[in-house]
N, C-alpha and C positions, 0 to 999 in steps of 0.2 A: 421607537427604532433604536437598536443597540449601537453602541459606539463601534467604530471600525479602526483598523490599523493597516496601513499600506506597507507591503514588503515585497521584495523582488527576488525570489529564490532562483537559483540556476539548477535546472534539472536535465536529465537525459533527453536528447532530441526525440527519440522514438516514444518515450513515455509522454512527453509534451504533446506530440501529434495525436497519440491515442486519447489523451485527456481532452483535447480540443474536439476531436471527432465524437467522443461520447457525449459531450455537452451539446454539440450541434445536433446529433442524431436524436437526442432526447428532448430537444427544444428547451434546454436549460442553459443558464448563464455559466460561464467558466467559474465565476465566483461561487455559485451555488454548489457545483460539483466539487470544487476544492474544499469548501467548508464541510460538505457531507463526508468527504474522504477523511479529512482531519478529525472530525467528530468521531467517526467510526474508529479510527486508529487510536485516538486518545481514550475512548471509552471501552473498547473491546480488546485491542491488541496489547496496549501498555499494561493494563491490569493482569492479563494472562501471563505476561513475561515475568511477573513477580512470583508466580507460583512455582517456577522451576529455577534451580540454581543456574547462574550464567554459564558455568563450565559444561553443564549438562545440555543446555540449549545450544551452545557452540558445537559440541560433539554431534548432536542431532542434525544441525544445519550442515555440517561437513559431510555427514553420512548421506543426507539427501542430495547434496551437490554431487558427490562421488557416484551415487547410484541413480541419478536422474533418468537416464535412458531406461534402465530396468523398471523403475517405478512407473514411468509413462507407459511402457508396454504392458505392465500388470494392470494398470488402470483401464486399458482397453479391453 
């Protein structure tokens, strides 16, 4: 069994409720869901962020936020 570390993050209430709901719906512990999410983020998201310069990523994120409605309509 691996060592564990207890921590108590504060997160958005809606996000927390969704997190608890997913764990319950899938019959999984909240710890398991959180560890899977962290593992995915650290192994997949973080490395991909290094591929693009931060200023380019910021411009992309601003563009997505500005055009969210259009992008959602196009996705349909």
